[in-house]
N, C-alpha and C positions, 0 to 999 in steps of 0.2 A: 352479682358482682359487687365487691366492696366499693363504696362511694367515698370512703375516707382513707387516709394513710394509716396503715397498720403494720405490725411486725409480729411474727411468731416467736415466742420465747418460753422458757420454763414457766410453768404455772403451779401455784400452790393448790389449785383445785384438782388438776389431773394432768400429768405429763406436760404437754405443751399447750399453750393457750394463745389467743389472739389479743394483742394489746394495741391501743390507739396511740398514734404518734402526735396527735393534735387534740386540743380540747373539743368536746362535742356537746353542743347545747341541746337541752331537752327538746324533743320533737324533730330533730334533724334526721333525715334519712341516711342510713349507713350501709344498707344492702338492698339491692333490687335484682330480680331475675332479669338477665339480659340474654335473649335468645341466640345471639351470635357469639356468646362467650360461655355461658353456663349451659348445662345439658340436661335434658329430660330423657329418661329411659322408660319406655312402656314395659309392661310385664313380659311381653313377648321378647323384646330386645334384651331385657335383663336375663330371662331364661336361656337365651342363646349364647350368653357370655360364658367363658371358662369359669370354673369354680373359684379360682383366685380373684378374678375380676369381680365376681358376685360378692365375695367376702369383702373386698375393698369398698364396693358400693354400700354394703350393709353397714360399714363402719363410718365412712366419710360422707355419704349422701343421706338424704332423708326421704321417707316415703310420704307423699302427699296424697291423702285419701280423696280429696276433692277432685284431683285430676287423675287419680289411680296410676301414679307413676313415681319413679325414683327421680330425685332432683340432686344433681351434683354441681356444686359451685366450681367455676373454673379458676378460682383463686384460693386464698387462705381462709375463707369464711368457714371452711370445714373444721377449723381449729377452735371455733367458739365453743366454750365449755358450758355445761348446764348449770343453772342456779335456780333454786326455788324462789329467789328474789332477784331476778335478772335486771340488768341495766339497759337491755334492749328488748324489743319485741314489736309486734304489729300494733298499730294504732287501734283503738277500740272500734272505730267505724271503718276499718280497712276493708277494701274490696279488691278482688283479683284484677291485675296482678298486685300482690301484697308487697309493700316495702317494709323493711325492718327499720325502726326508728329508735332513737335514744329515749328511754322512758324517764330519764332524769339527766341532769348535767353530768357529763363524764369527763374526768380530768385526764390530761396528757399522761400517758404511761399506765393508765388503768386497764385492767383486763376486761374485755367485752364478754358478756355472758348473755345467755338466752334460756328460756324455759322450753326444753325439748318436748315436754308434754303438750305444749300449745300447737305444735305443727308436725311432729314426727310420729307416725304410727308404729315405728320400730323402737320407740324410746325404752321400753322395758328391757329389751335385749341389750341395748347399749349401756344402760345403767345397772344391769345385772339384777333387775327386780322381777 
């Protein structure tokens, strides 16, 4: 669940992106899994879904190999775009449950980005690689 105010709007990176409505200082947590708001899907639950729902999860959720499940954020976090030089990510010493933090100061109105390769086992299919 996003811990800061954000808005989805057109992105120069890809389609729509997630932008901060407030300045975010380096090290501040911006996202954390919240069990009553976000959702995890086991492989069995994923397989039981209709094809269109599976397609939706493949695009908007990420596959967590540590927990062997799909993770779907209950808010607009799924609109964060990939960057090889992201402004958000997990702290170097992060332990589960992992929070996403600002890796540098982020200005109001700036697009929030993350490195899909750092957490999503399905990254190659999402980025067409």
